[in-house]
N, C-alpha and C positions, 0 to 999 in steps of 0.2 A: 415255514413255520417251525420254530425250534422250541424245545423244552415245554411242550404242551401235550395234552391228551385229547384225542378225538373220540367222541362217543356218537353212536347212532340213536336217535330218538324218534319215535313214530308220532305223528300228529293224528290224533283220533278223528276219524271221519265216518260218514254213513257208508253202507255197502255200495251205494251208487257212485261214490266219489273215490278218486284215486288216493292212495296212501302217500303222504309226503314225508320223506326222510330228512330230518334236520340234523346237521352236524353240531354236536355240543363240544365246545372247546374249553379246556382248562388252561389258564395262563399262569406261568410262574416267573415271568420277567416282562419288562417294558416292551421288548422287541415283539413278543407275541401279542401284547395288548395293542400295539400300534399297527401291526401288519395283518390283522384279521378283521373280518366282518363283525361289526358291533353286535349284530343280532345273533351271532353264533357263539359268542363267549358267555358261558354260564357260571364259571368259577374263576376267581382271580386270587392268586396267592403271592403277594408282594411284601411279605413280612421280612423284617431285618434287612432292608435295602437302603437304609440311610435317607429315606424320603423326607423332605421338609414340608411337602404339601401333597394333597391327593391329586394324581394326574387327571386332567379334565376329561380325557377319553373315557374314563370310568363312568362318568355321568351319562354317557350315551348308550350304555349297555342295558337296554330295556329288559333283557331276559336274564340278567345276572341274578344268581341265587345265593352264591357264597362269595364274600369279599373279606380277605384277610390282609390287613395293613398294620398288623401289630409290630411292636418293637421297631419303631421308626422315630422321626423327630417332627412329626406333624403337629402343628399348633392350632389349626383351624379346620373345622368340618364345614365346608361350604353349604349353603342352603340347597344347592343342587342335589345334595344327597337324597332329597325327597323324590327325585326322578326314578330312583331304583325301586319301583313298586313291586318287583318280583323277588326282592331279596328275602332269603330265609335266615341267613346267618351273617352277622357283621362283627368282625374282630378288629378293634382299634386300641387294645390294651398296650401299655408301655409306650406311650407317646407323650406329648407335652400339650395336649388339648386342654383349653380353659373353659370352653363353652359348647353346649349341645344346641344346635339350632332347632327352632320349633318345627321345621320341616321334617324332622325325624318322625313326626307323627304320621307322615304319608306312607311309611313302610309298614302297611297294615298286615302284610304276610310274615313279618319278622317273627321268628321263633326263638332266636338266641342273640343277645346283644352283650358284647364284652367291651367295657370301657374302663377297666380297672388300671390303676397306676398311671393316672394322668394328673392334671391340675384343675379339674372341673369344680366349679364353685356352686352350681345350681342345676336342678333337673327341670326341664320345661314341662308345663302342665300337659302339653301335647303327648307326653309319654303315655298318657291314658288311652290313646288311640290304638296302641299296639295290642289289640285284643287277642292275638294268637301267641304272644310272647310267653315262653315257658321258663327261660333262664335270663336273669338280668344281673350283670356283674358291674358294680360301680364302686367297688372297694378301693381304698388307697387313693382318695382324691381330697378335695377341700370343700365338700358339700356340707352346707349348714342346715338345709331344710329339705324334707321329703314332701313333695306336693300331694295334696289330698287325692288328686287324679290317679295316683298309683293304685287306688282301690278299684279302678276299672279293669285291671289286668286279670281277668277271671281265670285264665289258663296258666298264670304264673305259678311255677313250682319251686324254683330256687331264687332267692333274693339275697344278694351279697352287697352290704353297705358298710362293712367294717373299715376302720382306719379313715374316718372322715371327721367332721366337726359338727355332727348332727346333735341338736339339743332336745328335739321333741319328735315323737313318733305320732303321725296323724291317726285319729280314731278310725279312719277309713281303711287302715291296714287290715282291720278285722273282716273286710269284705273278700279278702283273698283266700285262695285254696292252696297256699304254699306249704311245702313239707320242710323246707330249710330256710331259716332266717338268721343271717349273720349281721350283727350290729356292734361287734366288740370294738373297743378303743374309739369311742365317740364321747360326747359330753351330755348324754341323756340323763335326766334326773328322775323322770317318772314314766311309768308304763300306762298306756291308755286302757280303759276298760275293754275296748274293742279287741284287744289282744286275746281275750278269752274266747273269741269266735273262731280262732284258727284250729279247728277240730282235727285236721289231718297233720298238723305240724309235728314233726318228729325230732327236729333239731332247732334249738333256740340258743343263740350265743350273744350274750350281753356283757361279756367280760370288759373290765376296765372302762366303766362309765362312772356316773355319779348318782346312781340309783340308790335311794334311801329306803324305799318300801316296795315290797312285792305285793301286788293286788291280789285279793282273794280269788279273782277270776282265773288266776293261773291254774287253779284246780280244774278248769274246764278243758284243759289241753290233754285230753285222755289218751291221745296217741303219742305223746311226747316220750322220746327215748333218751334224748341228751339235752340237759339244761346246764348252761354255763353262766354263772353270775359272779365269778371272781373279780376282785379289784373294784368293788363298789363301796357304798357306805351303808350297807344293809345292817340293821341291828336286830330285827326279828324276822322269823319265818312264819307265814300263816299256816294254820292247821290244814287248810285246804291243799297244801302241797302233798298231803297224803293221798289225794285222789289220783295222782299221776302213777297209776299202778303199772304202766308199761315202762316207766323210767329205768334206764340201765346205768346212766352216768349223771351224777349230780356234783357240780363243782361250785364251791362257795368260798374259796380261799380269799384272804385279804379283805375281810369285811369287819364288822363290829358286832358280830352275833355273840350273844351271851348265853342263850338257851336254845336247845334243839327241841322242837315241839314233839309231843308224843306221836303225832301223826306220821312221823318219819317211819314208824314201824309198819305202816301199810304198804311201803314201797317194796313189795316182796320180790320184785324182779331186779332190784338194784344190784349192780355188780361193782360199781366204783363210786366211792363217796369221798370227796375232798373238802375238808373243813379247816385246813391249816390257817394260821395267823388270824385268829378271831379272839374272842374273850370268853370262851366256853370253859366252865369249871366243872360241870358234871355231864354225864351221858345218860339219857333216859333209858329205863329198863327195856322199853319197846325196841331198842336198837337190836336186841337179840332175835327179832323176827326176820332180819335181813339175811336169811340163810344162803342166798345166792351171792352175797358180797364176796368179791375177790380182792379188792384193794380198799383199805380204809386209811385215810391220812388225816391226822389231827395234830400236826406239828404246831408249835408256837401258840399254845393256848394256856389255860390256867387249871388244867385238869389235875386233881389230886389223887383220884382213885379210878382204877379200871374196874368196871362192874363185872361181877362173876358171870353175867350173861354173855360176856364176850366169847365164852367157850362154846356157845351155840352156833357161832359163825363158822361152821365146819368147812366151808369152801374158801375161807380167807387164805390168800396167798401172800399178801403184803400188808404189814401193819406198821404205820409210822406214828410214833407218839413222842418224838423228841421235843425238847424244850417245853416241858410242862413242870408240874410240881409233884409228880408221882413218886411215892416212896416204897411201894410194894407191888409185886406182881401176883395176881390171883392164881391159885392152883389150877383153876379151870382152863388156864391157857394151854394146858396139856392136850385139850381136845382139838386144837388147831393143827391137825395132822398134815394139812396141805401147805402150811405156812413155809414160804421160802425166804422171806425177808422180814426181820423184826428189828425195828430201829427205836431205841429208847434213850438216846444220848441227851445230855443236859437235863437230867431229872435229879431226884434225891434218893435214888434206890440204894439201899444198903446191902441187900441180900438177893441173890439169884435163887429162885426156888429149884429144888432138886428135880422137879418134873420137867424142867427145861430140856432134859435129855430125851424126852419122848417126842420132841419136835424133829423127827428123823429126816424130814425133807428140807430143813432149814439150810440155806446156802449163805446167807449174810446175817450176822448178828452184831448189832452196834449198841453197846452199853457204855460208851465213853462218857466222860465227865459226869460221873455219879459219885457215890460214896461206898462203893463195893470194896470189901476187904478180902473176901475169899471167893474162889470159884468152886462150884459143886462138882462132885465126881461125875454126875450125870452129863456134864458138858462133853465128856468123852464119847457119848453116843451119837453126837451130831456128825455122822460119817460123811454127809454131803456138804458140810460147811466149807466154803472157799474163802470167806472173809470174816475175820473176827476182830472187832475193834473194842478195846477196853482201855484206851488211853485216858489218862488223868482220872484215876480212881485212887484207892488206898490199898491196892493189892500188894501183899508181901511175898506170896508164894504162888508159883505156877504148879498146878497138880500134875502128877505123872500121866494122868489120862489124856493130857493134851496131845500125847503121842499117837492117840487113836485117830486124830483128824487127818487122815492120809490125803484128803483132797484140798486141804487148806493151802491157799496161795498167798494170802495177805494176813499178817498178824501184827496188830498195833497195840503195844503195851507201854508206850511212853508215858512219863509223868506218874509213875507209881512208886512203890517202895521196895521193888524187887532187888534182891542182892544176888540170888543164884537162880538158875533155871535148870530143870531136870534133864537127865540124859535122854529121856524119851523125846525131847525136842528134835533129836536127830532123826526121828521117824518121819518128819514132815518133809518128805522128799520133793513135793510139788511146790513148796514155798518159794515165792519169788520176791516178796518184800517182808522184811522183819524190822520193826521199829521198836527199840528199847531205850530211846532217849530219856534223859531226866529220871534215872533210877539210881540204884546204889550197887550196881553190878561191879564186882571186883575181878571176876574170872569168867572167861568164855570157855565153856566146856568143849572138849575135843570133838564131841559128836556133832558140833556145828559143821564140821567138815562133810557130814553126810548130806547137807542141804544143797545138792548139786545143781538145783535149778534157781538158786538164789541170785537175784540181780541187784537188789538194793539192800544194804545192811547199814542201819543207823544205830550206833552205840554212843552217840555224843552225850556229854555231860553225865558221866558215870565215874567210877573209880578204878578203871581198868589200867593195869600196868604193862601187861604183855598180851600177845595174841598166840593162840596155840598153832603149832606148825600145820595142823590139819586144815586150817583155814585156806591153805594152799590148794585144797581140792575144789574150791568154789570157782570152777572155770567160767561160769556164766556171770560172775559178779562184775558189774560195771561201775557201781557207785558204792563207796565205802566212806562212811562218816564216823570219825573217831575224835572229833574236837572235844576239848575240855575234859580230858581224862588225866591220868597220871603216867602216861607212857613216857619213858625216858630214852628209849633207843628206837630208832626207825625200825618198824617191824619187817624184817627181811622175809618173814613167812609169806608175805603177799607177792613175793618176787615173780612167781610164775603165773600170776593172774593177769586178766585182760582189763584191768581197772582203767576206766576213762576219767572218772572223777574221784579224787582223793582229798579228804580234809583231815589234816592232823594238827590243826591250829590249836593254840591254847593248851598245850601239853607241857611236858618238861623234857622234851627231846634235846639232847645235848650233842647229837651227832647225826649228820646226814650221811647216807651210805656212799662208799667210794664207787663212783660211777665209772671209773676206769676199769673196774672189774667186769669182765664180760657177763658174769652171772647176774649182775645187777642191771645191765643195760637193757635186756629184753623186756623187763617190766616197764621201764620208763619210756620205752618206745611207743607204748599204747596211750600213755596219759595225755589228756587234752586239758584238764583243769586240775591244778595242784595248789592246795592251801596248806602251808606248813609253818609252824613256829619252832625255831631252833634257839634254845636259850643260851647256848655257848657257841658263838660263831668263830671263836679262835681256833677250835679244833675241827670245825665242821667242813666237810668237803663241798659245802655250798659254794666255796670259792674255787673249786677245781676247774681248770680250763677245759677238761674233757667232759663236762656235764652234757650228757646226751639225752635230749628230750625232743625227738624229731617231730612229734605230733602235738606238742604242747602249744596251746593257743592262749590260755589264761593262766597266769602264775601269780599266786598270792603269797607274799612273804611278810605280811603285816605283823607289827608288834613283835619283831625279833629284836635283837640288839645289834643289828647290822650297822657298822660304822662306815664301811666302804662299799660303794656300789659293786655288786658281784660281777666280775669281768666276764665269767663264762656265760652270763645271760645274753651277751651280745651275739652269741652264735645261734640263738634260738629263733624260731619263726613265730614270735609272739604277736598277738593282736591286742592283748590286754596285760598290763603289768601293774601290780599293786605292791607298794613297799611302804604302806602307811605306818606311822608311829615307830619309826626306827631312829637311829642316831647318825644318819648319813649327813655329812657336811658338804660333800662335793658331788655335783652331778657331772660325770666325766664326759669328755668329748665323744667317746665311743658310743654314747647313746644314739648317735646318728646312724649306727649300723642297724638299728631296729626299724627298718623302713616300713615294715608291715604293721607297725603299732597304730592302733586306733584309739586306745584309752591308756593314759599314763597317770597314775595317782601316786604322788609322793608327799601327800600332806602330812603335817606334824613330824617333820624331821628338823635338821639343823642346817639346811642348805642355805648358802649365802649368795650364790650367783647361778645364773642360767647360761650355759655355754652357747656361743653363737651357732655351733654345729647342730643345734636343735632344729635348725631350718630344714634338715634332711628328712624330718618326720612328716612328710607331705600328706600321709594318710591319717594323721592324728585328727580325731574329731573332739576328744575331750582331754583336757590337761588340768590337773589339780596339783597346785603347789602351795596351797594355803597352809598357814601355820608353820612357816619357816622363817628365815632371817634374811630374805632376799632384799637387796637395796636397789637393784637396777634391773630393768627389763631390756634385754638386747634388742636392737632394731630388727634383727633377723627373725624375730617372732612374727613379723609381718608376712613371712613366706608360708606360714601355716594356713593356707587359704581354705582348707577343709575343716578348720576348727569351728565347732559350734558352741563349745562351752570352755570357758577359761576362768579358773578360780585362783586368785592370788591374794585372797583376803588374809589378814593377820600377818603381814610381813612388814618391811621397813622401806617400802618403795617411796621414792620422792618424786620421780617424774615418769610420765607415760610417753613412750616414744611415738612420734608421729606415724611411724609405720604400722601402728595398730590399726590404722584406717584401711589397711590392705586386706584385713581378715574379713572380707565382705560377707561370709556365711555365718559369722558369729551371731549367736542368738542369746547367749547368757554370759555376762561379764560381771565378776565379783572382785572389787578392789577395796572392799570395806576394811577399815582398821589399818591403814597405812599412814604415810606422811606426805601424801600428794598435795601439792600446792596449786597446780594448774592442770586444766584438761586441754589437750591439743585439739585444734579445730578439726583435725582429720577424723576425730571420733564421729563426726557427722556422716562419714562414708558408710558407717555400719547400718545400712538401711534394713537389715534383717534382725537387728537387735531387738529383743523383746523384754529383756530383764537386765537392768543395770543398777548395781549397788556401789555407790561411792560414799557411803556413810562413814562417819568417824575418821575424817582426814583433816587437812588444813587448807582446804580449797577456799579461795576468796572470790573467784570469778568463774562464771559459767559461760563458755563460748556460745555465741549465737547459733553455731552450726548444730547445736543439740536439737534444733528445730527440724533437722533433716531426718531424725530417727522416726520415720513414719510407722514402723512396726512396733515401737516401744509400748509396752503395756504396764510396766512396773519400773518406777524410778525412785531411788532412795538417795537423797542428798542431805540427810539430817546430820547433825553434829559436825558441822563445818564452820567456816567463818564467812559465809557468803553474804554479800550486802545487796546485790541486785540480781534478779532473775530476768534474763533477756525476754523481750516480747515474743521472740520466736518460739518460746515454749508453747505458744498457742497453736503451733503447727503440728504438734504431736497428738493428733486427734484420736488416736486409738488407745491412749493411756487410760488405765483404770485405777491406778494407785500411785499417788505422788506424795512423798514425805519430804518436807522442807523444815521440819521442826529443829529447834536448837541451832539457829544461825543468827545473823545480824541483819536480816532483811528488813528494809524500811518501807518498800512499796511493792505492790503486785500489779502488773500490767493488766489492763482490761481484757487482753487476749486470752486470759485464763478462762474466759467464758466460752472459748471455742472447744474446750475439752469436754464435750457432751457425754463421753463414755466414762468419765471419771466417777468412781464410786467412793473413794476415800481421799481426802485432802487434809494434810496435817501441816498447819502453819503456826502452831503454838511455840512459845518461847522464842520470839523474834522481837523486833522493835517496830512493828507495823502500827501506823496511826489511823489508816483508813483501809477499807476493803472495797474493791470496785463492784458496782452494782451488777455488772455482767455475770457475777458468780451465780446469779439466779438462773442462768441458762443451763446449769449443770443438773439436769433433771434426774439423773441417775445417782446423784450423790446420797450416800447413806451416812457418812462420817465427815464432819467438818469441825476441825479443832482450831479455834482462834484464841485460846486461853494464853495468859501471860504475855500479852503484847501491850501496846499503849493506845488501844482503840477506845475511843470514848463514845462514839455513836455508830450504830449500824445503819446502812442504807435501808430505806423503806422496802426496797425490792427483796432484800434478804429476809426481813421480818415477815413479809407476805409469803415469801418462798417457804419459810419454815411453817407458817400457818397452814399452807395448802399441802404440805408434804406429810405423808403418813409414815415415812421411813427415815427421815433425816434426824440424825443425832448431832445436835449443835452444842459445842462446848465453848462457853464464853466466860469472861471475867465478870464479876459483879462488884459494885453496881455500875450500870450504864446510865447515861443521862435520861434515857427514856424508860427507866424502871417504873412500873405502875405504882400508884399511891392511893387511889380512890377506894373508899370502903362503902359498899352499898348495903342498905338495910330494907330496900323495897324494890319492886319491879321497875318503877319509874326511873330510879337511879341507873339501873342496869341498861334500860332502853335508851337513855339520853346521853350516855357517855361512850367514848371511843373504846373499842374492845381491847386496845393495847394499854389502857390507863387503869383498868379495874384490878385491884390487888386482893380485896377481900369481899365476901358476900355473906351476910347473915340474914337468912329468911326463916329463922326458927319460929314455929307456931304461927304460920301465916295461912293455914288451911290449903296449902298447895296440894293438888291431886296429881300433878306431873311436874317434872323438872323443866323450867323454861328453856327452849331450844337455844336462845342466844348465849346462855351460860357456856355451852359447849364450844363456842368460838373464842372464849377468853383464855387463850393459851398461856397468858402470863399470870393467871389467877393462882394465888398462893393458899387461900383459905376459903372453904365453902361449908356453911352450916345450914343444913336442910332438915334438922331434927324436928320431931313432933309435928309432922304434917300428915297427909293422907296419901302419900306417894305409894304406888303399887309396883312400879316398874322403873328400873335403872336402864336407860338406853345405852347401847354399846358406845355411843359417842363420848361417854364419860372418859374413855381412854385417850381422848384428844387433849385432856388437861394435864399435859406432861410436867408442868411446873408446880402442880398442886402438892402442898406439904401437909395440909390438915383437911380431913373430910369427915363430916358427921351426918349420918342418915338414921340416927337413933330414933325409935318410937314412930315408925311408919308401918305400912302394911306390905313390905317387900317380901317376896317369896324366893326369887332367884337373883343371883348376882352375875352380871356378864363377865366373860373371861377378859374383856378389854381392860378391866380394872388393873390387870397386871401390867399395863403400860405406864402406870403412875410411879415411875422409878424414883421420884423425889419424895414420895409420901412418908411422913414420919408418924402420923397418927391416923387411925382408921376406926370409926365408930359405926358398928352395924347392929348393936344390941337392941333388944325389944322390938324385933320384927317377927315375921313368921318364916324366916329363911329355913329351908330344909336341906340345902346343900350349897356349897360354894365352890367356885372353880379352882383348879390347881394353881392358877396364876396368882391368887392371893398369897398362898404359901410361898410362891416364888419370890415374893417381895422380901423374903428373909435376907437375901444377900445384898440388899440395897440399903435404904435409910430407915425402914420401918422400925419404930421404937415402941409404939403403943398400939395394940390391937384389941378391940373390944367386940366380942361376939357372944351369941346366945349359947354356944356350945364349943367344945374344943375340937374344931374341925381340923386344925393343923397340929402336928406333933410339936411339942415344945422344943424338942432337940433340933428341929429344923431351923430354928431361928437363932439369931445372935444371942449370946448369953445375957445381954443387957435388955433384950426385948421383953416388955411387960405384956402378958396376955391375960385379959380379964374375961371371964365367961359367966353368964347367968344361965341357970338350969332351964332348958327347954326340952320337951320330949321329942327327941330326934335321934336317930341312930346313924345318920349319914356321916361318912368319913371321906376324906380327900387324900389322894396319893400325893406325896410331896414331889414337887417338880425338881429335878436335879439342877444344881447350880455350880458344882465344883469343877474347876478346870485344873487338870494335872499336867505338870511339866517334868515330872521325874517319877521313878519307880516307887520311891518311898510314899509319895502322895497316893499312888495307885493302890498300894498295899495297906495303907493306914486309914482309908476312908470307906464309908458305906458304899457298896457297889451301885446302889440305887440312886445315889446322889451325884454321881460323876456324869457330867454332860459332855466334857471335852477332854481329850488327851493329846498332848503334843510332846512326842519323844524324838524330835528331829536330832540328828547328829549325836546319838547315844551309843554308837557302835554295837547296836543290837544285831544278833545273828538270827533271831526269830521273833515273831510277835509274842509278847508276854501272854501267857494263858489267862491271866487275870482279866485281860481286856475282853475276852469272849464272854465274860460273865456280866458285862456292863450293858444290860438290856435297854438302858435309857440313853446310851451314848449317842450324841449327835454328830460330833466332829472327831475324826481320828487322823492324826498326822504323824507319820513315821518316816519322813523323808531322810535321805542321806544316812542310811544305816547299812548293814550288811545282810539284810534279810534275803533269804533265797527261796522261801516257801510261804505262800499264804495258806494257812490251815483252812480246811473246809468249815471249821467252826466260825469262820468269818460270817457265815450265813445266819448266825444267831443274832447279829447286831441289826435287827430289823428296823430300828429307829434311826439308823445312821443316815445322815444327809450329805456328809462330805467325807471322802476318803482319799488321803494323800500318801502315796508310797513311791514317789519318784526318787531316783538315785539309790536303788538297791540292787539286788542280784536275783530278782524273782524270775523264775523260768516258766511257770505255768499259773493260770488263773483257775481256781477251782470252780466247779459248776455251781456250788452253793452261793457264789456271788449273785446269782439270779434271785436270791431271797431278799436282797436289799432294795426293795421297791421304792423306798423313800429317798434313795440316793439321788442327789442333784449334780454332784461333782465327783468324778473318779479320775485320779491322776496317777498313771502308772508309767510315765515316760522315763527313759533312761534306766531300763532294766534289761533282762535277757529273755524276755517272754517269747516263746516260740509259737504257742497255740492259745486260742481264746475260746472258752466254752460258749456254745450257742445260747446258753442261759443268760448271757449278757443282754439278750434281747428282751428280758423281763423287766429291765430297769427303765420303766416308762417315764419316770420323773426326771431322768438324767438330762441335764442341760449342757454339761461340759464333760468331754471324754478325751483324755490325753493318753495315747498309746505310742507316741512317736519315740524313736531311738530305741528299738527293740530288735528282735530277730523273727518277727512275725512274717509268715509266708502266705497265710490265708486269713482273710477277714470274714467271719461268719455273716451270712446274709441277714441274720436276725438283728444285726445292728440297725438295719433298715426299719425296725419297729420303733426305734427311739425318735419319734417325730417331734419331741420337744428339744432335741439337741440344737444348741446354738453354736457350739464349738466342737470340732472333731479333728484331732491331730493324729495322723498316721505316718508321717514322714520318717525317713531313715529306718525303714524296715526292708524286708525282702519280698514285698507284695508285687505281684505281676498283674493281677486283675482285681477289680472291686465290683461287687454285686451292684446291679442297676438299682436295686431297692435302696442301697446306701447312697448312691449318687443322687437318687431322687429326693434325699433329705434336703437338698438345696431348694426344693420346691416348698418346703415347710418353713422351719425357723432357722435352719442352718445358714449361718453367715460367715463364720470363721472356720476355715478348713485349709488343709495344706496338701491335698492330693490333687493330682492332675486329671483332667477329664479323660485323658488318653487311657487311663487305667480302667475306666468304667466299661463294663461289659456292654457290647452292642445289643 
C-alpha cells in the first residue's frame, strides 16, 4: 500500500464484548484504491488526476466519509453515488458534470457538497433529503431553477449559487437557517417575501442580477452585516433598510437610485457604503449619523453639494466623489482627520478650501479635471501625501509649499497652464513619477536634479528648448517623454542616465549626437525604445555607420525628412522599426540583415518597389507599406510565412503574385486603393485570413477559390468592376460583413443564404434585377442595402423576413411593384385587406378605446390618424411601423408614450397634443436627426436646439414640469467636430488613422458616448479617465502602442466590444472582470504574460482572442467560458490549468 494513511479506529462495544480495531485507510491514488479492502477505505483524494469518469471501485466503499474528485474531466455522476451512505464530504468542483442524479438524495449524512464550476443545468428535488447538509456550493454552473425542496435543508449554513442563470428564488428559501447566501450574477428579477425570514443571515450577495425592487421585508434581516446589490435595476430603497442596524457593508453600485432614504441614518454600524453609478443628486442630512463609516463611494452620480454634515463622519478614511457636479467643498471637511484618500476628479470645483491642509493623514488627493486655478498654501501641510493628481485644471502657478510634501511619490499636473515651477520642487526626493504634459513650461529648473528617485518624467507638449545639466543626476530615470517641445539639439545632459524609453519626437532637433564618441555610447547602450524626429537629416549623424544601440528593440523615426534608408540601422538588433511619414524612395537590399524584425512600418513614404531580399525577414509578423508608390509585389514575399498582417493599401499595384498563397498565417490583408485587375486563385490558401480589403481597385472577376477562406469574417470588394460573384462565396460561412457595393453585379447566387453569420450585406449601386429568396436565411442580418439597382420585385420571403425581424435595416429603391395603395377609413377595411397593401388609415373620431392590434402588422403603412378617440395607451408595438411618415394621436387620454416610438425613423409629422401626457421618452427627441419636420406636443419637452433648424415644434400650454434629456446623435470623425459640438450630444467618435499620440482629453467628457474608435494611431497610454465613459458600449484601440490597461476600465460595465489587439500591452487589470456585458474581447498580438482569472467572470463572451502573446497558462475559469457562450477563441486547451 503506497501513498495512503492508516488510522486505528475502535468499534464501540459493551464491556462483555471484545474491542475490534478497524484500520482506516486514506487513499491518494488509484493504486491504493484498487489494492485495499473496500471496507477499510474511509477517505479518497483523487483530485487533479485527469479522470474522465468516477472509478467503479469507489461505489463499493460503504464506509467512505470523504471523497475528493475535484479538478478532473468527469462528465457524469453515476446513480451508484447513492451507495455511499456514510459520506460526509463530497468534492466534485471543476469538472464537466451536466447533471446531478436523484440518487444524491441517499447521502443523508452529507454535510458538505461542492459542485461549483461545472455545467450543471438543474438541481434534483431529492436534494431536500440531505438534512445534515451545512455547506452547498453550486456556483458557476448553468442552473436556471432552484427547487422548492431546498427549503428542507434545515442545517444548511452556507449556500453558494452565484454565476448561474437563475431567474427566481423560491419562497421556501425562507425556511432555511443560512448565514451566507450568494446569488450574484444570475437573472433574478424579484426577491420573495420569504427572504425576510432569514433571521440569522449575515451575508446576502445579489450583485449583477435584474432586481428592480427591494421588498420591505429586507428590514427583517436584523443580523445582516453584508448586503451586496450592485449591478441591478433598483431605483428606490425602502425605509425599512434602516432596520439593518448590524449592517457593516452596503453595496449598491450600478443601479438607478435617485434618492437615499432618511432611514439610512439608522445604520449606525455601517463601515462601508458604495453608491457609485446611480442618479443621486443630494445626500440626506441623516447620513451624518454614520459615524463608524470608513469608506464612502459616490462616484458617477449627479451630486451638486456635499452636505456640511459630512464633517461628522470622523472615522472616514476614504471618500470617493468623482464624476459628479460638485462646485465647492464645505469647510467641515476639516473634521475628517482620519481621511487617507480623497477623490474628487471630474467635477466643477473652482477653489480648494484652505482647511484642506488640516487633513494631515491624507495619502492620496485627486482633484483632476476640475476648474481649479490656484492651490492653497495649506496643501503644504499634507506631509503624508504620496499621490497628488491635479491634471486638467486651470492652474497657472505651483506654490512653494509643494516642497513640504516630502513623501510625495506621484505628482500629476498635466493639462494646466503652468509656465514655471518653484525651486522647492527639488525637495520632493521620494518622487518617482512627474507628469507635466500639456502645459506652457519653457524652462526646467536645475533643482529637478535633486529628484534622485524619479523614474518617469513626462514633459511632452510644452515649450521647452533645453534641459539643465542637473538632469544628469536622475540615475533612476528610465522613461523620459519630451515630445512636442521646441528642443533643437539632442540633450547631451541625459548622456549618463539609464534611460530605457526616450521620446523626442515632434521637436526641432537638427542634429543627432555623434555616437562614435565614447562619451555618447554609454547612454545609448541602455535604450530599448527610441522615438526621435530630426528635422535636418543632412547633417545628422543618424546616418553614421557606428550607431551603437545594442539594447534597442523598438526604433521610431517617424515624420523626419529622411530620404535614404539609414544604413547604420542594419547593425541593430531591432524587433520593431517605424519610419512612417518620411521621404524614403528606396527600400534597400540590406533590410534583409534585420532578421529579428517582427514589425516593420514604412507607410506614407515614396517607396516604389520591394526588394526580393525581404524574404530574409522570416520573423516578420506585421508589414505596413501603405501609402507609397509600389507597383509590384515580389514573389519572394511568399516566404514570409509568419506574417499575420500585410498592409499595401494606397499604392499602384497591378498584380498580386500567386506566391501570396504561401503566407498561410496571414490574418489581415489590405490592398485597398490600388490598380489590381485579377485575384490569383492561390489566395484561397489563406485559410487563416479573417480580414480582406480589396476595395477601390479594377477587379472584374473573383476567383472561386475565395470560397476556401473559411476563417474570413470581413470582406470588402466595393468600388470595383465585378460582374459575377462565384457561388463558392456561400462556403465562407463565418463571414459577418460583406461589401459588394459600387460594382456591376447582375446576379447573386442562392448560396448567399449559407452565410448565416452575416450581419451586414451591401449590394447597392449594382445592376441586380432579382434577389434570391434564400437571403431570408440570414437571421443575424442587421443591414441590407439593395438601393440603386434594377430590382422591381422583392421575393415574398424577404418581405416576410423584414416583417418578422426587429433588427433589420432594409434599404430599397422606391417605388416597387408591390408598394401599398389602399386607404382604410374603418376596421372592416383593415381586417379584409392584405397587410402589405394598406398605405393609409384614418380612424379619426371613431370612439376607439385601444389601437387595433392588426395595425401593428402593417409595416408598409405610411399614414395613421387616430385622433379624437378614447385611447389611453400606446402599445410598444407602435415601433414596428418603421415606414410610418405621419402619425396623429391628438385628442385622446394618453398619459405615457413608449420609447419604441423612437424606431419610427421615417416619421415627418407627429401629433400628440391635447392628451394628458406628463413625460415623453428621450427617443422622441432622438428623432431630430432623422426626418421629423413637424412635432406637436402639449409642452416643450424637447429643447428646440436639439432639432433641425427647419423643424416646426408647436406646443399647447399644459401644467407639467417634466423635461426630457436629449439623446445624443452626433457622430464625430475629426477633432474639429469633437471641439465644436455640445459634449452631451456626441454619441460616436471615430478618429482612426489620425496619428494621435494620446486620447484627446475632450473625449473623457463625453458621458453619453456609445462608440469610440481610435484604431491605427500612436497612442501609448489609456488614461484612467477612460473609466468616466460609463455608457460606452464599443471601444476600439487596435494598432496602437498601448502598454497597460488602467484599472478604471472596470467601470465600463456597458461595454460589449473591447478591441486592443496589436498593441504592446504587458499586463491586464483584474478589474476587466467587471465588464459583465462584454461579448467580444480582442487582446491578441500583445506582450501579455498573465491573463487575470477574473476574465472568467465574463460569461457573456462569445469571442476571446489571446493569440500571439507570451502566455504560458490560462486560468481554468477562463477556459470554462467555453461552457457558456464562448464560441470564437484562439487559445489552445493545452494552456488551460489542470
